N, C-alpha and C positions, 0 to 999 in steps of 0.2 A: 485438546482443542477440538472444537467442532467447526464445520464449515458448511456453507450452503450450496456452493457451486464452483466449478472450474470452467471458466470461459476461454474458448480457444479463438485465435485470430481476431482479437479485440483491437479496435482502432480508436476507442473513445477514452481509454483510461491510461494515457501515456503516449509517448512518442513511438511511432512504428507499430508493427503488428505485435501484439502481446498476449500472454497468457495471464488471466486474472484469477486469483484465489480469493473468494468471497468468504471471509471468516464470520463466525457467530460471536455475538457479544458486543454491546456498546453501552456505556454509561452516560453518553452525552444526550442521546434521545432528542436530537434537534427537530424543532418544528419544521415540517415540510420535507423531512428526509425522504430520499427516493428509495431507501431500503429498510423501512422499519421492521420488516420480517426478519432481519438479521440481528436485531437488538438482543434477543434472548440468548444468553451464553449457552443454554442447554438445547437451543434449537439446532436444526440442521442435522448433520451426521458426523460421526467421529472421523477425524483426520487420521487415517491409519496407513499402513505400508502400501496398500492397494492404491489409495488416493495419492500418496507420494509418488508412486511409480507412474500413475497417470499424469501427474503434474510434470515430472521430469521427461516423460516421453513427449508431452506436448511442447516442452521447451527445446527439444533437441533439433528440430529443423533449422537450417541456416537462416531462413527468412523470418524467423521469430526474433524480435529485438530483445525481449526479456520478459520479466514477470512484474506484475503489479499486485500488491497486496491491498485488498479493500475489504469492505464489510458492510455492516458492523464496524468494528475498529480493530485492526490487526494488533494494535498496542494495548488492547484491553488486558488487564493483568493476567487473565487466564490464557491469553494468546501469545504474550511476549516471548516466552522462552522458545516455543515452537517456531514462530514466525522468524525471529532473529536467527535461530539455528538453521532454518531453511535458507534464509538469505545467505548465510555464510557458506553453506554447502553448495548453493547455486553458483556463487561467485568462484568457488574452487573448481567446480565441475564444468561450468560454462563460462569460460574466461571473457568472452565477448558479449555476454548478455548483461543488460542493465536491470537494476532492481529499483522499482518505484514503490512507494508506500503511502497510502492515505491514512491520516489519523485526525481525530478531533482534538487531540492534545496539541499544545503549542511547542514549538522548538525549544523555547526557554524552559519549559517544564520537563523535557525529556533528554536534552542534549548531554547533560552531565550524569543522568541516572541510568541511561541505557547505552549499550554498545551499538552505535549506528554506523560503524566502519564498513559494513557490507551493503549499505543503502546508498544508492546513487542520487535519487530524488525523493524528497519528503514533501508531501502536500499536507500542510498542517492547518489546524483551526476548525472549529465547529462551523457547520453550515448555518448561515443566518438568512432566514427567509426574506427579511426586509432588505437585504443586500444582494439578493439573487439577480443574476443576469445570465440568461442562456447563451449569450454571445461570448462569454469567457471560456477560453479553452482549458479543459482538464479539471477545473474547479467550478463550484456552483455559486459562490458568493465572493464579493470583493475583499472580504477580510481574510480569506484563505490565501496562503502563500505557497509558491512552488519553489522549493529550496534545493539548491545544489549542495548536497550534504558534504561531499568530499572537499569542495572549495571552502565551505563554511567551517568545517573542522580545521582545515589548514590555516585559514585566516582568522579563526576565532571570532567570527562575526557572521551574521546571516548574509549569504550571497544567493541572490535569486537565480533560478535556472534560466538559461538562455537557450532557446530552441536551436538545434543544430541544423 
């Protein structure tokens, strides 16, 4: 997997102060995307042990709420194994950290195909320029949903995330 950046102390991509891993690769290529430079799966740099150490070191402070996977699309087929493996490892190592994940795929497309058990919040759906509203928190267009993954898995239906 390749990535473009690791952002520290981010307040825009999820609740609390977060670390954001910006992955490379996206097949959705939404018109008006704010990160088109991340679409190329071969772009960015290789996510290696050094990048993983940086990510985990950035997650360590108590004031960091958790990690957000963004991009590109963290659930691009080339990213899935690494991202979901990292999510599992983070949940094991950092018990009190939350895992948020942005994807252009819909919940209905991935809930049965992927192990989402280590994801707390999934922000799904392609960005739709015509439905854009800069006043929406955490997503860019009204069609995108902020899903409480654990409750949704438990109740076997979509449960939207409520801010704590």
